[in-house]
C-alpha positions in Angstrom: 0.0 0.0 0.0 1.2 3.5 -0.8 0.0 6.4 1.3 0.3 9.9 -0.1 1.2 12.9 2.0 1.2 16.1 0.0 2.0 14.8 -3.3 -12.3 8.3 -26.5 -17.0 5.1 -32.2 -16.4 5.5 -35.5 -19.6 5.7 -37.5 -20.2 6.2 -41.2 -23.4 7.7 -42.2 -25.1 8.2 -45.6 -23.9 11.2 -47.6 -26.5 13.6 -48.9 -25.0 13.7 -52.4 -23.3 11.3 -54.7 -19.8 10.2 -54.0 -17.1 12.4 -55.5 -13.4 11.4 -55.2 -12.5 14.9 -54.0 -14.1 15.0 -50.6 -15.2 11.6 -49.3 -14.8 11.8 -45.6 -16.6 15.1 -45.2 -19.7 13.9 -47.0 -19.6 10.7 -45.0 -19.9 12.9 -41.9 -23.3 14.2 -42.9 -25.9 12.5 -40.7 -29.5 11.7 -41.7 -32.6 11.1 -39.7 -34.2 7.7 -39.9 -37.8 6.7 -39.2 -38.0 3.2 -37.6 -39.8 0.7 -39.8 -43.3 -0.4 -38.9 -42.2 -3.9 -38.0 -40.2 -2.5 -35.1 -43.3 -2.1 -33.0 -41.9 -0.1 -30.1 -42.1 3.7 -30.1 -38.8 5.6 -30.2 -37.3 5.7 -26.7 -37.4 8.8 -24.5 -34.6 9.8 -22.1 -32.9 6.9 -20.4 -34.5 5.9 -17.2 -32.3 6.8 -14.2 -30.7 3.8 -12.6 -32.0 3.1 -9.1 -29.6 3.9 -6.3 -27.9 0.8 -5.0 -28.6 0.0 -1.3 -26.2 0.9 1.4 -25.2 -2.4 3.0 -23.6 -2.3 6.4 -23.0 -6.0 7.2 -20.6 -8.4 5.6 -21.6 -11.7 4.2 -21.1 -14.0 1.2 -24.0 -12.6 -0.8 -23.1 -9.0 0.0 -19.5 -9.6 -1.1 -20.6 -11.3 -4.4 -22.7 -8.2 -5.2 -19.7 -6.1 -4.6 -17.6 -8.3 -6.9 -20.1 -8.6 -9.7 -21.5 -5.9 -12.1 -25.0 -5.3 -11.0 -26.0 -2.0 -12.6 -27.1 -3.4 -15.9 -27.6 -6.4 -18.2 -26.5 -7.1 -21.8 -28.8 -8.5 -24.5 -25.9 -10.3 -26.1 -22.4 -11.5 -25.1 -23.5 -11.0 -21.5 -21.2 -13.7 -20.1 -18.2 -12.0 -21.6 -19.3 -8.6 -20.4 -19.9 -9.8 -16.9 -16.6 -11.6 -16.7 -14.7 -8.5 -17.8 -16.3 -6.6 -14.8 -16.0 -9.3 -12.1 -13.3 -8.7 -9.6 -13.0 -10.6 -6.3 -11.2 -9.0 -3.4 -10.9 -9.3 0.4 -13.5 -6.9 1.7 -12.3 -7.2 5.4 -8.7 -6.4 4.4 -9.9 -3.4 2.4 -11.9 -2.2 5.5 -8.8 -2.6 7.6 -6.7 -0.5 5.2 -9.4 2.2 5.1 -9.6 2.3 8.9 -5.9 2.6 9.2 -5.5 5.4 6.6 -8.5 7.3 7.8 -8.2 6.6 11.6 -11.8 5.5 11.8 -13.6 2.2 11.2 -15.9 1.7 8.2 -19.5 2.1 9.0 -21.0 1.4 5.5 -20.2 1.1 1.8 -22.3 2.0 -1.2 -21.3 0.6 -4.6 -21.5 2.8 -7.7 -20.5 1.4 -11.0 -19.2 2.6 -14.3 -18.4 0.3 -17.2 -14.7 0.1 -16.2 -14.5 0.5 -12.5 -16.3 0.1 -9.2 -16.4 3.0 -6.8 -17.2 2.3 -3.2 -18.6 5.4 -1.3 -17.5 4.7 2.2 -19.0 6.2 5.3 -16.7 6.2 8.4 -17.7 5.9 12.0 -16.5 9.5 12.6 -19.0 10.8 10.0 -16.4 11.4 7.2 -16.7 9.9 3.7 -14.1 8.7 1.3 -14.2 7.0 -2.1 -12.5 3.8 -3.0 -11.9 3.0 -6.7 -11.5 -0.7 -7.7 -10.3 -1.4 -11.2 -12.2 -4.0 -13.2 -10.3 -6.4 -15.5 -11.6 -4.6 -18.6 -10.2 -1.2 -17.5 -6.7 -1.7 -18.8 -3.3 -3.1 -18.0 -2.4 -4.3 -14.5 -0.2 -1.8 -12.5 0.2 0.7 -15.3 -3.4 1.9 -15.5 -3.7 2.5 -11.7 -0.2 3.9 -11.2 -0.6 6.3 -14.1 -4.0 7.5 -12.9 -2.6 8.2 -9.4 0.5 10.0 -10.7 -1.6 12.1 -13.2 -4.0 13.1 -10.4 -1.1 14.0 -8.1 0.6 16.0 -10.9 -2.4 18.0 -12.0 -3.5 18.7 -8.4 -0.1 19.9 -7.0 1.7 21.2 -10.1 -1.1 22.6 -12.3 -3.7 23.6 -9.7 -6.5 21.4 -11.1 -9.0 20.5 -8.4 -9.1 16.7 -8.1 -9.7 14.6 -5.0 -6.8 14.1 -2.7 -5.4 10.5 -2.8 -5.0 9.0 0.6 -3.6 5.6 -0.3 -3.3 3.3 -3.3 -1.9 0.0 -4.6 -1.3 -1.1 -8.2 -0.1 -4.6 -7.2 -3.1 -6.8 -6.6 -1.0 -9.9 -6.0 0.7 -8.7 -2.8 -1.4 -5.9 -1.3 -3.6 -8.1 0.9 -6.8 -7.0 -0.9 -6.4 -8.9 -4.1 -7.3 -6.0 -6.3 -5.8 -2.7 -7.4 -7.4 0.2 -5.5 -7.3 3.9 -4.9 -8.6 5.5 -1.7 -9.3 9.2 -2.1 -11.3 12.0 -0.5 -14.8 12.5 -1.8 -15.2 15.2 -4.4 -16.7 18.5 -3.0 -19.6 20.2 -4.6 -22.4 18.6 -6.6 -22.3 16.5 -9.7 -22.9 18.5 -12.8 -25.3 15.9 -14.1 -27.7 16.5 -11.2 -28.0 20.3 -11.7 -27.2 21.1 -15.3 -30.8 21.0 -16.5 -31.9 23.4 -13.7 -29.1 26.0 -14.3 -29.6 29.3 -16.0 -27.5 30.7 -18.8 -25.2 32.6 -16.5 -24.4 29.6 -14.4 -23.8 27.4 -17.5 -21.5 30.1 -18.8 -19.6 30.0 -15.5 -19.1 26.3 -15.9 -17.7 26.7 -19.4 -15.4 29.6 -18.4 -14.1 27.9 -15.3 -13.5 24.7 -17.2 -11.6 26.5 -19.9 -9.4 28.2 -17.3 -8.5 24.8 -15.8 -7.8 23.2 -19.1 -5.5 26.2 -20.0 -3.4 25.2 -17.0 -3.0 21.7 -18.5 -2.1 23.1 -22.0 0.6 25.2 -20.4 2.5 22.0 -19.4 4.3 20.7 -22.5 6.1 17.3 -22.1 9.1 16.0 -23.9 7.5 12.9 -25.4 4.1 11.3 -25.9 2.9 8.7 -23.3 1.3 8.3 -19.9 2.5 10.0 -16.8 4.0 8.0 -13.9 6.1 8.3 -10.8 9.6 7.5 -11.8 9.9 4.7 -9.3 7.0 2.8 -10.9 8.5 2.5 -14.4 11.8 0.8 -15.3 14.5 3.3 -16.5 14.5 1.7 -20.0 10.8 2.7 -20.4 11.1 6.3 -19.2 11.5 9.3 -21.4 14.9 10.9 -20.7 13.3 14.2 -19.5 9.9 15.3 -18.4 9.3 18.7 -20.1 9.9 19.8 -23.7 13.0 21.9 -24.4 12.2 25.6 -24.0 8.8 25.0 -22.4 7.7 26.2 -19.0 8.8 24.0 -16.0 6.3 23.0 -13.4 8.7 21.2 -11.1 8.8 17.7 -9.8 11.1 16.5 -12.6 12.8 14.1 -10.2 9.4 12.6 -9.2 7.5 12.1 -12.4 8.3 10.7 -15.9 6.6 10.0 -19.2 6.4 6.3 -19.8 4.4 3.7 -21.9 0.8 4.5 -22.8 -1.6 2.9 -20.4 -4.6 3.1 -22.8 -6.6 -0.2 -22.9 -6.5 -0.4 -26.7 -2.8 -1.3 -26.5 -3.6 -4.2 -24.1 -6.9 -5.5 -25.4 -7.2 -9.3 -25.8 -3.9 -10.9 -26.8 -2.2 -7.5 -27.2 -1.5 -7.5 -23.4 1.1 -10.2 -23.8 2.6 -9.0 -27.1 5.8 -7.1 -27.6 4.4 -3.9 -29.0 5.6 -0.3 -29.3 3.7 1.4 -26.5 5.9 4.4 -26.3 7.0 6.8 -25.0 7.2 8.3 -28.5 9.5 11.2 -29.5 7.5 12.2 -32.6 3.9 12.2 -33.7 4.8 10.1 -36.7 6.1 7.4 -34.4 2.8 7.4 -32.4 0.7 7.3 -35.5 2.6 4.4 -37.0 2.5 2.5 -33.8 -1.3 2.3 -34.1 -1.0 0.4 -37.4 2.0 -1.7 -36.3 0.0 -2.8 -33.2 -2.9 -3.9 -35.3 -0.8 -5.5 -38.0 1.0 -7.6 -35.3 -2.3 -8.7 -33.7 -4.1 -9.4 -36.9 -1.2 -11.5 -38.3 -1.3 -13.8 -35.2 -4.7 -13.7 -33.6 -7.5 -12.2 -35.7 -10.5 -14.5 -36.3 -13.0 -13.8 -39.1 -16.4 -12.5 -38.0 -15.6 -12.6 -34.3 -16.8 -9.4 -32.7 -17.5 -8.4 -29.1 -20.4 -6.4 -30.5 -22.4 -7.9 -33.5 -23.6 -4.3 -34.3 -20.1 -3.8 -35.6 -20.4 -6.8 -38.0 -19.4 -6.0 -41.5 -20.6 -7.3 -44.8 -18.6 -10.1 -46.3 -15.6 -12.0 -44.9 -12.7 -10.2 -43.3 -9.3 -11.2 -44.9 -6.1 -10.6 -43.0 -4.2 -9.8 -46.2 -6.5 -6.9 -47.0 -6.2 -5.4 -43.5 -2.4 -5.7 -43.5 -2.1 -4.1 -47.0 -4.4 -1.2 -46.0 -2.6 -0.6 -42.7 0.7 -0.5 -44.6 -0.7 2.1 -47.0 -1.8 4.1 -44.0 1.8 4.1 -42.6 3.1 5.3 -46.0 1.1 8.5 -45.7 1.6 9.2 -42.0 4.1 12.1 -42.6 1.4 13.9 -44.6 -1.2 13.6 -41.9 0.9 15.4 -39.3 0.3 19.2 -39.1 3.3 21.6 -39.3 2.3 23.9 -36.3 4.5 23.1 -33.3 1.6 24.4 -31.0 -0.8 21.7 -32.1 1.9 19.0 -31.9 2.8 19.8 -28.3 2.5 16.8 -25.9 -0.3 17.8 -23.5 -2.2 16.1 -20.8 -6.0 16.2 -21.5 -9.1 14.8 -19.8 -11.0 13.1 -22.7 -14.1 12.1 -20.8 -15.6 15.3 -19.4 -19.1 14.0 -19.2 -21.3 15.7 -16.6 -20.8 12.8 -14.2 -17.1 13.5 -13.9 -17.5 17.3 -13.2 -18.5 18.7 -9.8 -19.6 22.3 -9.4 -20.0 24.6 -6.4 -23.2 24.2 -4.5 -24.0 27.9 -4.7 -25.3 30.4 -7.2 -22.0 30.6 -9.1 -21.8 27.0 -10.1 -18.1 27.0 -10.9 -16.1 23.8 -11.4 -14.7 22.6 -8.1 -13.5 19.1 -8.9 -12.9 16.8 -11.8 -12.8 13.0 -11.4 -12.0 9.8 -13.4 -8.5 10.5 -14.8 -8.1 6.8 -15.8 -6.5 6.5 -19.3 -5.5 10.2 -19.5 -2.2 10.6 -21.3 0.1 13.2 -22.8 -0.5 13.2 -26.5 -0.5 15.5 -29.6 -2.7 18.5 -28.8 -4.6 18.4 -32.1 -5.6 14.7 -31.5 -6.3 15.2 -27.8 -8.5 18.3 -27.7 -12.3 17.8 -28.0 -15.3 19.5 -26.6 -16.9 18.2 -23.4 -19.9 15.9 -24.1 -22.3 18.0 -22.0 -21.8 20.8 -24.6 -23.0 18.7 -27.5 -25.6 20.4 -29.6 -27.3 20.3 -33.0 -24.5 21.5 -35.3 -26.9 22.3 -38.2 -26.3 25.9 -39.2 -23.5 26.4 -36.7 -21.2 29.1 -38.1 -17.5 28.4 -38.5 -14.6 30.5 -37.2 -15.3 33.3 -34.7 -18.9 34.0 -35.6 -21.6 33.2 -33.0 -24.9 31.5 -34.0 -28.0 33.5 -34.6 -31.7 32.8 -34.4 -33.2 31.9 -37.8 -34.5 34.8 -39.9 -38.1 33.4 -39.8 -38.0 33.3 -35.9 -40.6 36.1 -35.5 -43.3 34.2 -37.5 -42.8 30.9 -35.7 -45.3 29.5 -33.2 -44.6 30.0 -29.5 -43.8 26.3 -29.1 -41.4 26.4 -32.0 -39.8 29.6 -30.7 -39.2 28.0 -27.3 -37.4 25.0 -29.0 -35.3 27.4 -31.2 -34.3 29.4 -28.1 -33.1 26.3 -26.3 -31.2 25.1 -29.3 -29.7 28.6 -29.7 -28.6 28.6 -26.1 -26.9 25.2 -26.5 -25.1 26.4 -29.6 -23.9 29.6 -27.9 -22.4 27.6 -25.1 -20.7 25.2 -27.5 -19.4 28.2 -29.6 -18.1 29.9 -26.4 -16.0 26.8 -25.6 -14.9 26.4 -29.2 -13.7 29.9 -29.6 -11.9 30.1 -26.3 -10.4 26.6 -26.3 -10.4 24.9 -29.7 -10.1 27.7 -32.2 -6.5 28.6 -31.2 -5.6 24.9 -32.0 -7.4 24.7 -35.3 -5.9 22.6 -38.0 -6.5 22.7 -41.7 -8.1 19.6 -43.1 -8.6 18.3 -39.6 -11.0 15.5 -40.5 -8.9 14.3 -43.3 -5.9 14.2 -40.9 -7.6 12.6 -38.0 -10.1 10.1 -39.6 -7.4 7.7 -40.7 -5.8 7.8 -37.2 -9.1 6.9 -35.6 -9.7 4.1 -38.1 -6.3 2.5 -38.2 -6.5 1.1 -34.7 -10.0 -0.4 -35.2 -10.0 -2.1 -38.6 -10.8 -5.6 -37.3 -13.7 -4.3 -35.2 -15.2 -1.8 -37.6 -14.1 -3.4 -40.9 -11.6 -2.2 -43.3 -14.0 0.2 -45.2 -13.6 3.2 -42.9 -9.9 3.2 -43.3 -10.1 2.7 -47.1 -12.4 5.7 -47.5 -10.1 7.8 -45.3 -7.2 6.8 -47.6 -9.2 7.8 -50.6 -9.8 11.2 -49.1 -6.1 11.6 -48.5 -5.4 10.6 -52.1 -7.9 13.3 -53.3 -6.4 16.0 -51.1 -2.7 15.1 -51.4 -1.7 18.5 -52.8 -3.0 20.2 -49.7 -1.6 17.7 -47.2 1.9 16.9 -48.6 4.8 18.9 -47.4 6.9 18.3 -50.5 6.5 17.6 -54.2 6.7 13.8 -53.6 3.9 12.0 -55.4 1.2 10.3 -53.4 2.0 6.7 -52.6 -1.6 5.8 -52.9 -3.4 4.8 -56.1 -7.1 4.5 -56.9 -8.6 3.7 -60.3 -12.0 4.9 -61.4 -13.3 1.4 -61.0 -11.9 1.1 -57.4 -13.6 4.4 -56.5 -16.9 3.2 -57.8 -16.5 -0.1 -55.9 -15.8 1.8 -52.7 -19.0 3.7 -53.3 -21.0 0.5 -53.6 -19.4 -0.9 -50.5 -20.1 2.3 -48.6 -23.7 2.3 -49.6 -24.1 -1.3 -48.5 -22.3 -0.7 -45.2 -24.6 2.3 -44.5 -27.7 0.4 -45.4 -26.8 -2.3 -42.9 -25.9 0.1 -40.1 -29.0 2.2 -40.7 -31.0 -1.0 -40.0 -29.0 -1.8 -36.9 -29.3 1.8 -35.6 -33.1 1.6 -36.2 -33.2 -1.6 -34.1 -30.9 -0.3 -31.3 -32.7 3.0 -31.1 -36.2 1.5 -31.2 -35.4 -0.9 -28.4 -33.7 1.8 -26.3 -30.4 0.0 -25.7 -26.9 1.4 -25.2 -23.5 0.4 -26.3 -22.9 -3.4 -26.5 -26.6 -4.0 -25.9 -26.6 -2.7 -22.4 -30.0 -2.2 -20.7 -31.0 -1.5 -17.1 -31.7 -4.6 -15.0 -35.4 -3.8 -14.6 -35.8 -3.5 -18.4 -34.0 -6.7 -19.3 -36.9 -9.2 -19.1 -39.3 -7.1 -21.2 -36.6 -6.2 -23.7 -35.5 -9.8 -24.1 -39.1 -10.9 -24.7 -39.7 -8.2 -27.3 -36.5 -9.1 -29.2 -37.5 -12.7 -29.4 -40.8 -11.8 -31.0 -39.4 -9.2 -33.4 -37.3 -11.5 -35.6 -40.4 -13.6 -36.5 -42.3 -10.4 -37.6 -39.6 -9.2 -40.0 -40.7 -9.1 -43.7 -39.4 -12.0 -45.8 -38.0 -9.6 -48.4 -35.9 -7.8 -45.8 -34.5 -11.0 -44.3 -33.6 -12.3 -47.7 -31.7 -9.2 -48.5 -29.9 -9.4 -45.1 -29.0 -13.1 -45.7 -27.4 -12.1 -49.0 -25.3 -9.5 -47.3 -24.4 -11.5 -44.2 -25.1 -15.2 -45.0 -23.5 -16.4 -41.8 -25.9 -14.9 -39.3 -27.3 -11.4 -39.7 -29.4 -11.2 -36.5 -27.5 -8.8 -34.3 -28.8 -9.9 -30.9 -26.7 -13.0 -30.6 -23.6 -14.1 -28.7 -20.5 -13.8 -30.9 -17.7 -14.4 -28.3 -18.0 -17.7 -26.5 -16.8 -17.8 -22.9 -17.0 -21.0 -21.0 -15.6 -19.8 -17.7 -17.8 -16.8 -17.1 -19.4 -16.4 -13.7 -23.1 -17.1 -13.4 -25.3 -14.1 -14.2 -27.5 -13.2 -11.3 -30.5 -11.0 -11.4 
């Protein structure tokens, strides 16, 4: 145990115009609305039902412990055994109580479990009335030791060196085998304030603007720290010397101290350790150039595909792709991607700086003051955060998402439509709310993202996103991204070198046909998933599971014969998406 003292789905959607070789990926980014077919008999879902608060349990016992170990906040409509196994972690509850009591100088009175998809958080009430939070890492969260040790070091660094309000860590261990608990854990103070998700819908425009402005100011502190290489942040003692970057900060950049304490080491992101990748000898950094990082994504997948990829095996059948997956096609396409990597990298040093960034600023990870000001007072869940190229790192927070239709570019703010005065009162109310949401997003964009703008951003970033996911999403997204690079080579290339990619007219037309078929299939899957109100990987709340399962079993029999015949032509193996695709014989029993 260590006690501290003072120390991001790729989706292709139907374009609105015919395919032209000059601008493929931008047209593919144009979304369309879809009306659920009549044979999907459920009405479109409303807002997700809030999950019931788990009970506070104060006594120990076998059944209580099992409920702590298992994932109990949801069910999956397919591949449930695999999903449950990835979130099952057994640990010594009594030993954990003892460590908490020792660290906090008070025995544990009760524990309340709260769950995300990657971790369990135990909200602990002590006998002295104080509360602490204990984070337990699930197996799916990422690599042993590295994920926890990087999260702790990152929280320590941003709290004490950058002034970011994060919970104070009281004790932690990243070595489950010898810490007495049997699981990696982090014991930290509870976050102050109130969770943004509980008050955002009741806040006025001034308060929401305060949230945006205070968040921007905190993120600016992170952007001021520029590191020497790309990778995850660690305490130096937690990483072998051979895996550390030689220095912490970039040459000529501002120093924030603690260079003898912290280092940049291998990336701890779960994508580099998923499935057999965890035991493979891969380039996980740290990387000294953006080109090295971008190439490592393809080299990682090339190594895994060559040895382990199995056709038509997906952890989510909604990702299933038409036709067989051939290793040779994937390897060739990834090699082509590596050949154009130098052209994908922007020239501006500012956007290439290695910066820490919190990529999951959803309203559940932000706490605001419990007063009229509503300023950000704490940010939680730093798991997986790393120091990467700024232009790839920086995105807008999810709670600022808005309808982008008609959103002006550059420094212009959105305006109400010219026909606003003649609209009905109900329509005016909707337009005002949309306009307020767009104004908040634009405020953040201008203050935070605009200074880091990059020409041809989508053309540069789309292939990077696709290269690390070809076996899951199919090879088509990367092929289309490469076609876009080919068509825009003159704008991207830094020299007069010819583009190493070649596309014939026939190949472009074939890509168009493949894209249309891909979109048709995923339109149908999106209809089904939306109609049945399920989330990623078929997740539904526990109380909805029986009714959703019964409805699904009846839906397949009601599908028109013409539709099923078309689907069988596209995916003859098994087109029905609600099926187990990843067998797992040793999964724990699913309990309701």
